[in-house]
Structures are given as C-alpha cells and as structure tokens.
C-alpha positions as CSV (number, residue, x, y, z in Angstrom):
1,M,-110.8,15.6,-104.0
2,C,-113.8,13.6,-105.0
3,G,-116.2,15.2,-107.4
4,R,-117.9,12.3,-109.1
5,I,-118.9,9.0,-107.5
6,I,-120.5,5.8,-108.8
7,I,-123.0,3.7,-106.9
8,T,-124.2,0.5,-108.6
9,D,-125.8,-1.2,-105.6
10,T,-129.5,-1.0,-104.9
11,A,-130.9,0.3,-101.7
12,P,-131.8,-3.2,-100.4
13,D,-128.3,-4.4,-101.2
14,L,-126.8,-1.4,-99.3
15,A,-129.2,-2.0,-96.3
16,A,-128.0,-5.6,-96.0
17,M,-124.3,-4.7,-96.4
18,F,-124.4,-2.0,-93.7
19,D,-126.9,-3.8,-91.3
20,V,-129.4,-1.0,-91.8
21,E,-132.5,-1.2,-89.6
22,H,-134.5,1.5,-91.4
23,E,-134.6,2.4,-95.1
24,G,-135.7,6.0,-95.8
25,E,-138.0,7.2,-98.6
26,N,-137.0,8.2,-102.1
27,L,-133.6,6.6,-102.0
28,P,-131.7,7.2,-105.2
29,E,-131.3,4.6,-107.9
30,P,-127.9,3.2,-109.0
31,S,-125.9,5.8,-110.9
32,W,-122.6,5.8,-112.7
33,N,-122.1,9.6,-112.7
34,I,-123.2,11.3,-109.5
35,R,-122.3,15.0,-109.3
36,P,-122.3,17.4,-106.2
37,T,-125.7,18.6,-105.1
38,E,-127.3,15.4,-106.4
39,Q,-128.9,12.9,-104.1
40,I,-126.7,10.1,-102.7
41,P,-127.5,7.3,-100.2
42,I,-125.8,7.6,-96.8
43,V,-125.7,5.4,-93.7
44,L,-126.2,7.2,-90.4
45,E,-127.3,6.4,-86.8
46,S,-130.0,8.6,-85.4
47,A,-129.2,10.1,-82.0
48,R,-132.9,10.8,-81.3
49,T,-133.6,7.2,-80.3
50,D,-132.0,5.0,-77.6
51,P,-130.5,2.8,-78.7
52,A,-129.5,4.6,-81.9
53,V,-131.1,3.3,-85.1
54,R,-129.0,2.7,-88.2
55,R,-130.6,4.2,-91.2
56,L,-130.1,4.4,-95.0
57,E,-131.2,7.8,-96.2
58,S,-131.1,10.0,-99.3
59,A,-129.0,13.1,-98.8
60,R,-127.9,16.1,-100.9
61,W,-124.2,15.7,-101.7
62,S,-122.9,19.1,-100.5
63,L,-123.3,19.8,-96.9
64,I,-125.5,22.7,-95.7
65,P,-124.7,23.6,-92.1
66,S,-127.7,24.1,-89.8
67,F,-126.9,27.8,-89.4
68,A,-127.0,28.6,-93.1
69,T,-129.6,31.0,-94.4
70,E,-129.7,29.5,-97.9
71,S,-128.6,26.2,-99.5
72,R,-126.0,27.9,-101.7
73,S,-122.5,28.3,-100.3
74,K,-119.6,30.6,-101.3
75,F,-117.3,27.6,-101.3
76,P,-117.7,23.9,-102.2
77,T,-118.9,21.7,-99.4
78,F,-119.2,18.3,-101.2
79,N,-115.7,17.5,-99.8
80,A,-114.2,18.4,-96.4
81,R,-110.5,18.3,-95.6
82,A,-110.0,15.7,-92.8
83,E,-107.1,17.7,-91.4
84,T,-109.3,20.7,-90.5
85,A,-112.9,19.4,-90.4
86,A,-113.1,19.6,-86.6
87,E,-112.2,23.3,-86.6
88,K,-114.3,24.6,-89.5
89,P,-117.7,26.1,-88.5
90,T,-119.3,24.4,-91.5
91,F,-118.3,20.9,-90.4
92,K,-117.3,20.9,-86.7
93,T,-120.8,20.2,-85.3
94,S,-121.1,17.2,-87.7
95,V,-117.7,15.9,-86.7
96,R,-118.9,15.9,-83.1
97,S,-121.9,13.6,-83.5
98,R,-123.3,13.6,-87.1
99,R,-121.0,11.3,-89.0
100,A,-122.0,9.0,-91.9
101,L,-120.8,6.4,-94.3
102,V,-121.2,7.2,-98.0
103,P,-121.3,3.9,-99.9
104,A,-119.7,4.0,-103.4
105,T,-118.7,1.4,-106.0
106,G,-115.9,3.8,-106.8
107,Y,-115.1,7.3,-108.0
108,F,-113.7,9.2,-110.9
109,E,-110.5,11.3,-110.7
110,W,-108.9,13.3,-113.4
111,H,-105.1,13.4,-113.8
112,T,-103.9,16.6,-115.3
113,E,-100.8,17.1,-117.4
114,G,-100.5,20.5,-118.9
115,T,-104.0,21.3,-120.3
116,V,-104.9,17.6,-120.7
117,K,-107.2,16.0,-118.1
118,T,-107.5,12.2,-118.3
119,P,-110.3,10.5,-116.3
120,Y,-109.6,7.4,-114.2
121,F,-112.0,5.0,-112.4
122,I,-110.8,4.2,-108.8
123,H,-112.3,1.2,-107.0
124,S,-111.5,-1.6,-104.5
125,D,-109.2,-4.4,-105.5
126,D,-112.0,-7.0,-104.8
127,G,-114.9,-5.2,-106.4
128,M,-116.7,-4.6,-103.1
129,P,-118.3,-1.2,-102.4
130,L,-116.2,1.4,-100.6
131,A,-117.4,3.2,-97.4
132,F,-116.3,6.8,-97.5
133,A,-116.1,8.7,-94.2
134,G,-118.8,11.3,-94.4
135,L,-120.5,14.0,-92.3
136,Y,-124.1,15.0,-92.4
137,S,-126.4,17.8,-91.4
138,W,-130.1,18.6,-91.1
139,W,-131.0,22.1,-92.4
140,K,-134.4,23.8,-92.1
141,N,-135.1,26.0,-95.1
142,P,-136.2,29.3,-93.6
143,A,-138.0,30.2,-96.8
144,A,-140.3,27.1,-96.6
145,A,-143.6,26.9,-94.7
146,D,-143.8,24.7,-91.7
147,T,-146.3,22.6,-93.5
148,D,-143.9,22.1,-96.4
149,P,-142.7,18.4,-96.2
150,T,-139.4,19.4,-98.0
151,R,-138.5,22.2,-95.5
152,W,-136.0,19.9,-93.8
153,V,-133.0,19.0,-96.0
154,L,-130.5,16.2,-95.2
155,S,-127.1,16.9,-96.7
156,A,-123.7,15.3,-96.6
157,T,-120.0,15.7,-97.4
158,I,-117.1,13.3,-98.0
159,L,-113.9,13.7,-96.0
160,T,-110.6,13.8,-98.0
161,T,-107.0,13.3,-97.1
162,D,-103.6,13.3,-98.7
163,A,-103.2,10.6,-101.4
164,Q,-100.7,7.9,-100.7
165,G,-98.9,5.3,-102.9
166,P,-100.0,5.0,-106.6
167,L,-103.1,7.2,-106.1
168,A,-100.8,10.2,-105.5
169,R,-99.8,9.9,-109.2
170,L,-103.3,10.9,-110.2
171,H,-104.2,13.6,-107.6
172,D,-102.9,14.9,-104.3
173,R,-106.2,14.2,-102.5
174,T,-108.4,11.2,-102.0
175,P,-111.6,10.3,-100.1
176,V,-111.1,8.7,-96.7
177,V,-112.2,5.1,-97.1
178,L,-112.9,3.4,-93.8
179,P,-112.2,-0.3,-93.1
180,E,-115.2,-2.3,-91.9
181,E,-113.8,-2.5,-88.3
182,W,-114.2,1.3,-88.1
183,W,-117.8,1.6,-89.3
184,D,-119.5,1.2,-85.9
185,Q,-117.4,3.7,-84.0
186,W,-117.5,6.2,-86.8
187,L,-121.3,6.1,-86.9
188,D,-121.9,6.0,-83.1
189,P,-123.4,9.4,-82.2
190,A,-122.5,8.8,-78.5
191,T,-118.8,8.9,-79.4
192,A,-117.9,12.6,-79.3
193,G,-115.8,13.4,-82.4
194,D,-112.8,15.7,-82.4
195,Q,-109.7,16.2,-84.5
196,T,-107.9,13.4,-82.8
197,F,-110.8,11.0,-83.6
198,V,-110.8,12.1,-87.2
199,D,-107.0,11.7,-87.4
200,A,-107.4,8.1,-86.1
201,A,-110.0,7.3,-88.7
202,V,-107.7,8.6,-91.5
203,A,-104.9,6.5,-90.1
204,S,-107.1,3.4,-90.3
205,S,-107.9,4.2,-93.9
206,R,-104.3,4.1,-95.1
207,P,-104.1,0.3,-95.9
208,V,-107.4,0.5,-97.7
209,L,-106.3,3.5,-99.8
210,E,-103.0,1.8,-100.7
211,S,-104.9,-1.2,-102.0
212,L,-107.2,0.7,-104.4
213,N,-107.0,0.0,-108.1
214,F,-107.6,2.4,-111.0
215,Y,-107.6,2.5,-114.7
216,E,-108.2,5.0,-117.5
217,V,-111.7,5.5,-118.8
218,A,-113.3,7.4,-121.7
219,P,-114.5,11.0,-121.2
220,V,-117.2,11.0,-118.4
221,T,-120.4,12.0,-120.1
222,G,-123.9,10.7,-119.7
223,N,-124.8,8.0,-117.2
224,G,-124.4,4.2,-117.7
225,P,-122.2,1.2,-117.0
226,E,-120.1,2.0,-120.1
227,L,-118.5,4.9,-118.1
228,I,-116.5,2.5,-116.0
229,E,-115.2,0.4,-118.9
230,P,-111.4,0.5,-119.3
231,V,-110.4,2.8,-122.1
232,D,-108.9,-0.1,-124.1
233,A,-112.2,-2.0,-123.9
234,V,-114.1,1.2,-125.0
235,S,-111.9,1.6,-128.1
236,M,-112.5,-2.0,-129.3
C-alpha cells in the first residue's frame, strides 16, 4: 500500500518535467508528509478538448466516484489494487479514460515485526521524481449549490501491485511506478483502458520497482525535510 507520500518539487518544476500545457489553480506546495484526503498534484489529459490538453491539477488524495452521494467512503480509496481496478465500480470508469500520473519524490512504508513498526523512505536510485500510475474522478457534491465554486471535486487514487525484490521485505504491496516511455499512453484519454491495459502498465513498472532504494527514517511526525533523513544521520 501507499499511505504517505513526499513531493518536494514545485508546481513549475513538475509542469516542466511532465510537459504540462496548463497549470491549475491552488496547486499544493511541496510537502514531506502527505496523508490521504489531503491535496496532491496530478497530471492528466482533458478529454473535453481536441487535441487533449495536458494539465497539472490539485486533487483530493482518495478517489470519490462520480456516482457517490457523499465524499466519505465505507472503505479506503487512496489506493486501488491494479489486479482488480478495471472490475470495481469505484474505479472502472476511471480506468477506461480518466488515468493520471501522481508525481512523488518518494513514499513512506512501515515494516512490521510483531508490534514494532519501522518507517522507511522509498525513492528512485537517481533522486528523480517517481510517476505513480493513478486514476482520477470528478464528483459533483449534491449538497452544494450550483453557484458554489467548490461543488466540483477532483479526486485521485494510486494503483498498487505486489512488491518485488528487496521491496517485498518491507511490505507486500507497492505503488505502480510507470517508466517515462509509458506516460503518454497512460494519460491518453482516447486509449480505452481495461484490465489488459492495466496489466501491461504494471508489467512495464517492474524494472523501475526493482531499482528503487530505501532506508530507515525516524518516526514520521510533523512536516519537513528532516523526515527523509536516514535514521543514522538523525541520531548524530
């Protein structure tokens, strides 16, 4: 699973990195401790224009399906299992044509032994941002007036898959990290997504996942660059 992410790049940096044509409003600032339901930047391509426009937008990290009657869900939606995403009512519409990239400097994972949980910071081997395979949805709040500018809520989830290699020693699940050569086809709303398409995306992520590095960090509290310092450096 992926329950805490870190994004240290600014919106202009992300826009340049992902060839974004339009930057949305109120994009979140860099953060070292992003929790589910908080705002995250996502990259998507709008299907309402021809050709599609690549956008960087602020989204709620926990997907709200368009058919929901309220923002709260009976089960967590900040992650979606890649193996079943195309079948689940909550996610299948998004798999079809509302796919996104979720940029991240890395993420935290907790390794559990008995009752002891030890946090680790997972990141790329070259320090470059990761691009998680995500899904997004637009939800219209039925309780909000049509004149309320916040009545439309953009939300997103991160796909996860079985951990491979050294990562499996920490946790049995990991986010799907797409290689750059997959970004365009994943975002393309004209490409109809199904389970076969998702499975191919997961397969493409395997070499990236096997190259990720990780190290132990101090307990994850607060918000600042010290959270991703190795535990040995923290204790000095």
